[in-house]
N, C-alpha and C positions, 0 to 999 in steps of 0.2 A: 790964441792959446787959451785953453779952459784952465780952471783952478787946479793946481797941483793936488794929487792924492798921494796917500802913502800905501805901502804894501797891504796893510790891514784893510784899507778901503777896497783895493783891487780883489782881495780874497773874498769879499762879500758877493761879487758878481758870479752868477752861475752861468758860465759859457760852456755850451756843449754842441757837438756835431750831431746832425740828424739828416735823414734822407727824405725829400719830398715824395710823397706817396699819392697825393691827389691835389688838383688844382681846378678852381672854378672861377669864372668871371664874377666879380663882385659888383653887381648892378646897382645896389643901394648906396655905394660909397660915393662921397662928394667928388673925389678925384679918382681917376682910373686906377683900379687896383684888382688884385686877385684874392680869393680866399684859398689859403694854402694849409695842407695837412701835412705834418712832419713827424716821421717815426724817429724817436730818440731811444729806441731799444726797450727791452722788457722791463728794466728798472724804473724808467721814466714814463714810458708809453708814448702815446700819439698826442701831440699838441697841434692846435691850429692857430694861424696867424693871418692878419690882413697885411698885404704887401703892395706898396706902390712901385712895382717893378715891371709894368707893362710896356714901357718904352723900349726896353732892351731884350726882354724875354718873352717867348710865346709859352702857352701852357705846356705844349709838347717839349720844349727845351727844358722845362723845369722838372718834369717827371723823372725820378731817379737820381736827381742831382743832389750831392751832400752839401749842406750849408752850415754856417755857424750862427747860433742864436743865443740871446739872453733868456734864461728860463725863470728867473726869480723876480721879474717885474709883476706888479699886481695886474690882474686880468683887466682888459680895457674893452668896453662896449663901443663898437663902431657900427653905427646904423643897426641892423638886425643881427649882428654877428659879434661874438665874444672872442676877442684875440687873446691868446694864452702865452705868447711869447713874442720876441722881437727878433726878427731875422736881421742880420748885420750885413751892411754893404758899404762900399766906398761911394761917395757922392762927388764926382768931379765937377758937375754942374747941376743947377736946380732941375729936378725931375729925372735925372739920370742916376741909377743906382746899379753898381756892379757888385754882385754878391760875393761875400767872403767864403772861401772854401779851402779844403785842404789840398796839397799836391798829390796825395795818395789816399786811397780809399781807407777808412778806419771804421771800426765798429760803431754803429749808432749809439749815441749816448756818451761817446768819449768826451772827457772833459778838456777844455782848453785852459792851459796854465802858463 
């Protein structure tokens, strides 16, 4: 178990829903990964992320899929690509990621609370 946080700590995390609009193989990554572009709606815009989700998802599976991401981490340079958000997923075992998503379609940019 990780360190307990309080409600104020949780409120600092910008969790939002977005729709994946483009996916490319990330050839320069050390571990198998995709370069992913996510539409978070008109107020937030399109953000990109590097995601090690190749074991479970094909590029075609990901297009149009709504996901949950953290938007207020600092940008991270990964090889020749700058990741702007962190796509969230459950990790039942090393290298296996199951993306977090909503049960129903919601507007891009919807905040998770």
